[in-house]
C-alpha positions as CSV (number, residue, x, y, z in Angstrom):
1,X,46.5,-25.7,-63.7
2,X,43.8,-26.8,-61.0
3,X,40.5,-25.2,-60.9
4,X,39.3,-23.4,-57.8
5,X,35.7,-22.9,-56.7
6,X,34.8,-19.7,-54.8
7,X,32.5,-20.5,-52.0
8,X,30.6,-16.8,-51.6
9,X,29.9,-18.2,-47.7
10,X,33.5,-18.8,-46.7
11,X,34.1,-15.4,-45.7
12,X,31.3,-15.6,-42.8
13,X,32.4,-19.2,-41.9
14,X,35.4,-17.9,-41.4
15,X,34.3,-15.2,-38.9
16,X,32.4,-18.1,-37.6
17,X,34.8,-20.0,-36.9
18,X,37.5,-17.4,-35.2
19,X,34.6,-15.7,-33.1
20,X,34.1,-19.6,-31.7
21,X,37.7,-19.5,-31.0
22,X,37.4,-16.2,-29.2
23,X,34.7,-17.6,-27.1
24,X,36.2,-20.7,-26.1
25,X,39.6,-19.5,-25.3
26,X,38.5,-16.3,-23.0
27,X,36.9,-17.9,-19.8
28,X,34.3,-14.8,-19.0
29,X,32.9,-15.1,-22.3
30,X,32.9,-19.0,-22.6
31,X,31.1,-18.7,-19.2
32,X,28.3,-15.8,-20.6
33,X,27.6,-18.1,-23.5
34,X,26.9,-21.2,-21.6
35,X,24.7,-19.0,-19.1
36,X,22.9,-16.9,-21.9
37,X,23.9,-18.3,-25.4
38,X,24.3,-16.0,-28.4
39,X,22.4,-13.3,-26.3
40,X,24.8,-13.1,-23.8
41,X,27.7,-12.6,-26.5
42,X,25.5,-9.9,-28.3
43,X,25.3,-8.2,-24.7
44,X,29.3,-8.5,-24.3
45,X,29.4,-6.5,-27.6
46,X,27.4,-4.0,-26.7
47,X,29.5,-2.7,-23.3
48,X,26.3,-4.3,-21.2
49,X,28.2,-8.1,-20.1
50,X,25.9,-9.2,-17.4
51,X,28.0,-12.0,-16.2
52,X,31.0,-11.9,-13.7
53,X,32.0,-14.9,-11.8
54,X,31.9,-15.3,-8.0
55,X,35.7,-15.6,-8.3
56,X,35.6,-12.2,-10.2
57,X,33.4,-10.1,-7.8
58,X,35.6,-11.7,-4.4
59,X,39.1,-11.4,-5.6
60,X,39.0,-8.1,-7.8
61,X,37.1,-5.7,-5.5
62,X,36.1,-7.5,-2.5
63,X,32.6,-6.4,-2.4
64,X,31.5,-9.7,-0.8
65,X,33.6,-11.8,1.6
66,X,33.0,-15.8,2.1
67,X,29.5,-15.5,3.3
68,X,27.4,-18.5,2.8
69,X,24.4,-16.3,3.5
70,X,24.7,-13.8,0.3
71,X,23.6,-15.1,-3.0
72,X,24.8,-13.7,-6.3
73,X,21.4,-13.5,-8.1
74,X,21.3,-13.4,-11.8
75,X,18.4,-12.5,-14.6
76,X,16.8,-16.2,-14.2
77,X,17.1,-15.9,-10.3
78,X,15.9,-12.6,-9.4
79,X,12.1,-13.3,-10.1
80,X,12.3,-16.7,-8.5
81,X,13.9,-15.3,-5.6
82,X,11.8,-12.2,-4.9
83,X,8.3,-14.1,-5.4
84,X,9.3,-17.0,-3.1
85,X,7.8,-15.9,-0.4
86,X,11.0,-15.0,1.5
87,X,12.3,-11.7,2.7
88,X,14.7,-10.3,0.4
89,X,17.3,-7.4,0.8
90,X,18.8,-6.8,-2.9
91,X,21.9,-5.0,-3.4
92,X,22.0,-3.6,-7.1
93,X,25.4,-2.9,-8.7
94,X,27.4,-2.8,-11.3
95,X,30.3,-5.1,-10.7
96,X,33.1,-3.6,-12.7
97,X,33.0,-0.6,-10.6
98,X,33.5,-1.6,-6.4
99,X,32.9,1.8,-5.2
100,X,29.2,1.7,-6.8
101,X,27.1,1.1,-3.9
102,X,23.8,2.8,-4.7
103,X,20.9,0.4,-4.8
104,X,18.5,0.3,-7.6
105,X,14.9,1.1,-7.3
106,X,13.1,-1.8,-5.8
107,X,9.7,-1.8,-4.9
108,X,8.3,-1.5,-2.1
109,X,11.4,0.3,-0.5
110,X,14.6,1.6,-1.2
111,X,17.3,2.4,0.9
112,X,20.1,4.7,0.8
113,X,21.7,5.1,3.8
114,X,25.7,4.2,4.8
115,X,26.3,0.9,4.3
116,X,28.0,-0.2,7.9
117,X,26.5,-3.6,9.0
118,X,24.3,-1.9,11.9
119,X,22.7,0.6,9.5
120,X,22.0,-2.3,7.0
121,X,20.6,-4.6,9.3
122,X,18.2,-2.3,11.3
123,X,16.7,-1.3,7.5
124,X,16.2,-4.9,6.8
125,X,15.1,-5.9,10.0
126,X,12.3,-3.6,10.0
127,X,10.2,-5.5,7.3
128,X,10.6,-8.6,9.6
129,X,6.9,-8.6,10.7
130,X,7.1,-12.1,12.6
131,X,5.6,-12.5,15.5
132,X,7.9,-12.7,19.2
133,X,5.4,-13.8,22.0
134,X,5.9,-12.9,25.7
135,X,5.0,-15.9,27.2
136,X,3.6,-15.9,31.3
137,X,1.4,-17.5,33.4
138,X,-2.0,-16.2,31.6
139,X,-1.2,-17.4,28.5
140,X,1.9,-20.1,28.1
141,X,-0.1,-23.3,28.2
142,X,-2.5,-22.4,25.8
143,X,-0.4,-20.7,23.2
144,X,1.9,-24.3,23.6
145,X,-1.4,-26.4,22.7
146,X,-2.7,-24.7,20.2
147,X,1.1,-24.5,18.6
148,X,0.8,-28.5,19.0
149,X,-1.9,-29.2,17.8
150,X,-1.2,-27.7,14.3
151,X,2.4,-29.4,14.4
152,X,4.4,-26.3,15.4
153,X,6.7,-25.9,17.9
154,X,8.1,-23.6,20.2
155,X,11.8,-22.0,20.7
156,X,11.5,-20.1,24.5
157,X,14.4,-18.4,25.8
158,X,14.1,-17.9,29.3
159,X,15.7,-14.7,30.8
160,X,16.6,-15.4,34.6
161,X,17.4,-12.5,37.2
162,X,21.2,-12.8,36.5
163,X,21.9,-9.9,34.6
164,X,21.2,-5.7,34.8
165,X,17.4,-5.0,33.9
166,X,16.7,-1.5,32.6
167,X,13.4,-0.3,32.7
168,X,11.4,-3.2,30.4
169,X,14.0,-3.8,28.5
170,X,16.1,-7.5,29.5
171,X,18.1,-7.6,26.5
172,X,21.2,-7.3,29.2
173,X,20.7,-10.6,31.1
174,X,23.3,-13.0,30.9
175,X,22.7,-15.7,28.6
176,X,19.4,-14.6,27.6
177,X,18.9,-14.1,23.7
178,X,18.8,-10.1,22.7
179,X,15.3,-8.9,21.1
180,X,16.6,-8.5,17.6
181,X,18.1,-12.3,17.6
182,X,14.9,-13.4,18.9
183,X,13.4,-11.7,15.8
184,X,15.5,-13.0,13.5
185,X,15.0,-16.5,14.4
186,X,11.0,-16.2,14.2
187,X,11.7,-14.9,10.9
188,X,14.0,-17.8,9.8
189,X,11.5,-20.4,11.5
190,X,8.3,-19.1,10.5
191,X,5.7,-21.3,10.0
192,X,7.6,-24.3,11.6
193,X,8.3,-22.8,15.1
194,X,7.3,-20.3,17.2
195,X,9.3,-18.3,19.2
196,X,8.8,-16.5,22.5
197,X,10.5,-15.2,25.5
198,X,9.9,-15.6,29.5
199,X,10.7,-13.2,32.0
200,X,11.4,-15.5,35.1
201,X,12.4,-12.6,37.2
202,X,8.4,-12.1,36.9
203,X,7.3,-15.3,36.3
204,X,10.0,-17.2,38.8
205,X,7.0,-20.4,39.9
206,X,6.4,-20.7,36.1
207,X,10.1,-21.0,35.0
208,X,10.8,-23.4,38.2
209,X,7.9,-25.8,36.5
210,X,9.5,-26.1,33.3
211,X,12.9,-27.1,35.7
212,X,14.9,-23.8,34.6
213,X,17.1,-22.0,37.4
214,X,19.4,-19.8,35.2
215,X,18.7,-18.1,31.3
216,X,18.6,-20.9,28.5
217,X,16.8,-21.3,25.3
218,X,14.9,-24.4,24.7
219,X,13.4,-26.0,21.6
220,X,10.1,-27.8,22.0
221,X,9.1,-29.7,19.5
222,X,5.1,-30.6,19.0
223,X,4.3,-33.3,21.6
224,X,7.5,-33.0,23.1
225,X,7.0,-32.8,27.3
226,X,9.8,-32.5,30.2
227,X,8.2,-35.7,31.7
228,X,9.5,-37.2,28.3
229,X,13.7,-37.0,28.6
230,X,15.1,-35.8,25.9
231,X,12.2,-34.6,24.0
232,X,13.3,-30.9,24.8
233,X,16.5,-29.4,22.9
234,X,18.3,-27.1,25.8
235,X,20.9,-24.6,23.9
236,X,23.2,-22.1,26.0
237,X,24.6,-20.7,22.3
238,X,23.7,-17.0,21.6
239,X,24.3,-17.0,17.9
240,X,21.5,-16.8,15.5
241,X,23.0,-19.3,13.2
242,X,23.6,-22.1,15.5
243,X,20.4,-22.0,17.3
244,X,18.6,-21.9,14.0
245,X,20.7,-24.9,12.8
246,X,20.1,-27.1,15.6
247,X,16.0,-26.4,15.6
248,X,16.3,-27.5,12.0
249,X,18.1,-30.8,12.7
250,X,15.9,-31.6,15.5
251,X,12.3,-30.7,13.5
252,X,10.1,-33.8,12.2
253,X,11.8,-35.0,8.5
254,X,9.9,-34.9,5.8
255,X,7.2,-37.8,5.3
256,X,8.6,-40.6,3.5
257,X,6.9,-42.1,0.8
258,X,7.2,-45.8,-0.6
259,X,6.2,-48.2,-3.4
260,X,3.1,-49.5,-1.4
261,X,2.2,-45.7,-0.8
262,X,3.5,-43.7,-3.4
263,X,0.6,-44.3,-6.1
264,X,-2.5,-43.8,-3.7
265,X,-0.7,-40.6,-1.9
266,X,-0.5,-38.9,-5.3
267,X,-3.3,-40.4,-7.1
268,X,-5.5,-37.2,-6.5
269,X,-3.2,-34.1,-4.5
270,X,0.0,-32.0,-5.8
271,X,2.8,-33.1,-4.6
272,X,6.7,-32.1,-4.1
273,X,9.2,-34.9,-3.6
274,X,12.7,-35.0,-3.1
275,X,14.2,-38.3,-4.5
276,X,17.5,-39.3,-2.0
277,X,19.9,-41.9,-2.4
278,X,20.3,-42.2,1.9
279,X,22.6,-38.9,1.9
280,X,21.7,-36.0,4.3
281,X,22.9,-33.3,3.7
282,X,22.5,-29.5,5.3
283,X,20.2,-28.8,1.8
284,X,17.7,-31.8,3.2
285,X,17.3,-30.2,6.4
286,X,16.5,-26.7,4.7
287,X,14.0,-29.1,2.9
288,X,12.1,-28.9,6.0
289,X,10.6,-25.6,5.1
290,X,9.5,-26.6,1.9
291,X,6.1,-27.8,3.9
292,X,5.3,-24.0,5.2
293,X,6.5,-22.3,2.2
294,X,4.3,-24.0,-0.3
295,X,1.3,-24.9,2.1
296,X,-0.7,-21.7,0.3
297,X,-0.1,-23.4,-2.9
298,X,-1.7,-26.3,-2.0
299,X,1.5,-28.6,-2.5
300,X,2.4,-31.7,0.2
301,X,5.8,-32.5,0.5
302,X,7.5,-35.7,1.0
303,X,10.6,-37.6,0.2
304,X,11.7,-40.9,-1.3
305,X,15.0,-43.1,-0.7
306,X,16.2,-44.4,-3.7
307,X,18.2,-46.7,-1.6
308,X,15.6,-48.3,0.2
309,X,12.7,-48.0,-2.7
310,X,15.1,-48.5,-5.7
311,X,12.4,-49.9,-7.9
312,X,10.5,-46.9,-7.9
313,X,13.0,-44.9,-8.5
314,X,14.3,-46.7,-11.3
315,X,10.2,-46.8,-12.5
316,X,10.7,-42.9,-13.0
317,X,14.4,-42.8,-14.7
318,X,15.7,-41.4,-11.1
319,X,19.8,-42.0,-11.0
320,X,20.5,-39.3,-8.7
321,X,19.1,-36.6,-6.2
322,X,16.1,-34.4,-7.5
323,X,13.1,-33.0,-6.9
324,X,10.2,-33.6,-8.8
325,X,6.8,-31.8,-8.6
326,X,3.8,-34.3,-9.0
327,X,0.4,-32.5,-10.3
328,X,-2.3,-34.5,-9.1
329,X,-3.2,-36.2,-12.0
330,X,-1.7,-39.3,-11.1
331,X,2.3,-40.7,-10.6
332,X,2.9,-40.0,-14.3
333,X,2.2,-36.6,-15.0
334,X,5.4,-35.0,-13.1
335,X,7.9,-32.6,-13.9
336,X,11.9,-32.8,-13.0
337,X,13.6,-29.5,-11.3
338,X,16.7,-28.9,-13.3
339,X,17.6,-25.4,-11.6
340,X,19.7,-24.8,-8.3
341,X,19.2,-26.8,-5.3
342,X,18.1,-23.4,-3.4
343,X,14.7,-22.8,-1.7
344,X,13.8,-19.7,-3.4
345,X,14.3,-21.4,-6.8
346,X,12.3,-24.6,-5.8
347,X,9.7,-22.7,-4.8
348,X,9.0,-21.2,-8.0
349,X,9.5,-24.1,-9.7
350,X,6.8,-26.0,-7.7
351,X,4.4,-23.1,-7.8
352,X,4.9,-22.5,-12.1
353,X,5.0,-26.4,-12.7
354,X,1.9,-27.2,-10.7
355,X,0.0,-24.5,-12.8
356,X,1.8,-25.0,-16.2
357,X,1.4,-28.0,-18.8
358,X,4.6,-29.6,-19.0
359,X,5.8,-33.4,-18.6
360,X,8.9,-34.9,-17.6
361,X,9.0,-37.7,-21.0
362,X,10.2,-41.3,-20.9
363,X,9.6,-44.2,-23.4
364,X,6.8,-45.1,-21.6
365,X,4.9,-42.0,-22.6
366,X,7.1,-40.4,-25.4
367,X,4.6,-39.2,-28.3
368,X,5.4,-41.0,-31.2
369,X,2.2,-41.6,-33.0
370,X,1.8,-38.6,-34.3
371,X,-1.9,-38.1,-33.0
372,X,-1.5,-35.3,-31.5
373,X,0.7,-31.9,-31.8
374,X,3.6,-32.2,-29.3
375,X,6.7,-29.6,-28.8
376,X,9.3,-31.6,-27.6
377,X,12.3,-30.3,-25.7
378,X,15.2,-32.5,-25.9
379,X,17.9,-30.9,-23.6
380,X,20.7,-31.7,-21.1
381,X,20.8,-30.6,-17.4
382,X,24.2,-29.7,-17.7
383,X,23.7,-27.1,-20.2
384,X,22.6,-23.6,-18.8
385,X,20.8,-22.1,-22.2
386,X,18.7,-25.5,-22.0
387,X,18.2,-24.8,-18.2
388,X,17.1,-21.0,-19.0
389,X,14.7,-22.3,-21.5
390,X,12.5,-24.7,-19.2
391,X,10.6,-21.3,-17.7
392,X,9.6,-20.1,-21.0
393,X,8.2,-23.5,-21.8
394,X,6.6,-23.9,-19.1
395,X,4.7,-20.2,-19.9
396,X,4.2,-21.6,-23.3
397,X,2.3,-24.2,-22.4
398,X,-0.3,-22.2,-20.6
399,X,-1.0,-20.0,-23.3
400,X,-1.4,-22.6,-25.4
401,X,-3.1,-25.4,-23.7
402,X,-5.8,-27.4,-25.6
403,X,-3.6,-26.7,-29.0
404,X,-0.5,-28.9,-28.3
405,X,0.9,-30.8,-25.5
406,X,4.6,-30.0,-24.1
407,X,7.1,-32.3,-22.7
408,X,10.7,-32.7,-21.9
409,X,13.4,-35.3,-22.5
410,X,16.9,-35.5,-20.9
411,X,19.1,-36.9,-23.4
412,X,21.3,-37.4,-20.7
413,X,19.3,-40.7,-19.4
414,X,17.5,-40.7,-23.0
415,X,20.4,-40.9,-25.1
416,X,18.7,-43.6,-28.2
417,X,15.4,-42.0,-27.7
418,X,16.7,-38.8,-28.2
419,X,19.1,-40.1,-31.1
420,X,16.1,-41.5,-32.7
421,X,14.2,-38.3,-32.7
């Protein structure tokens, strides 16, 4: 006969193991746990599931098509999006009900109309207040010079008298951008490029001086001139996205920072720095908008190419493309962005980071002497619950400033240091 000891916790352990197995074998539950931790599973048990994959939305109900301009926001994204300074039109709905098309109450405006594209566009466009300027002999040169002196270019559509004119409306000119297209581009390029149009039927001599004989659209970067061949970009497209893409490609790149200039530039100013490894992507062109979007927060924007300045990147333990915010207290007080690589998320991070007191830790500055109280978050960037904690850490660092210090340590980079802690 053998003696069997009764473990009073065995039942609870069995339930935990069973629950863990259920989560691991269920794709939706596993994604929910990865994103929200135990809280996400509690929501599921209460019937308030908050996470569905993009494929679930698209394949099961067809709520969205493959439109890259539609972003599915989760709890962590929403505040960042609506506070980014960009204009957002957000549809609130219940993902398990494909016919639930009511929009939740939003501040300041709500929409209760039909869901036709034209109706939605008309509603959204009324909030785009970016200015589109009609250019003529009396203002064109002063407008262009004023913009150029501020580092802002001009996108001008020339409307030649080759179509039909109705009253004072020139939308029916052939190859002339429609007024709503001009308005969209003004909103998309605000702070970077001014948008205007010129009626060549009444300003014929002026259009001739720009060497324009038919309807066309041209981008004039700061300092460009028709005398400088190739400096002005002429476009025949009438598509908003195509024009926007071409303009973004031709805008000046971010200020390049090197090992020789890095310390002096960042000594007394707040900077958002993009660290890359030689590649240029669509995202790198979108980063050009950061300078205008972060201007009010007094954050300058620059870039470092880690292929040409590898020593500089190695000194910060940067091993892959990333964004970092330096807080104006020298080159050692910075925080690396671990959120989504989209503008609204980067902007929210930058504004939070410069106001908070969280430092990215490395072996050189890891608190090991015990002289001051530190709260250190040992995390992995691939872990969604870990990333979700970072904004809360920044809030805590503000509330407890002067009482303790806050830092983060990436355990995928500093494995040895994490294992010793």
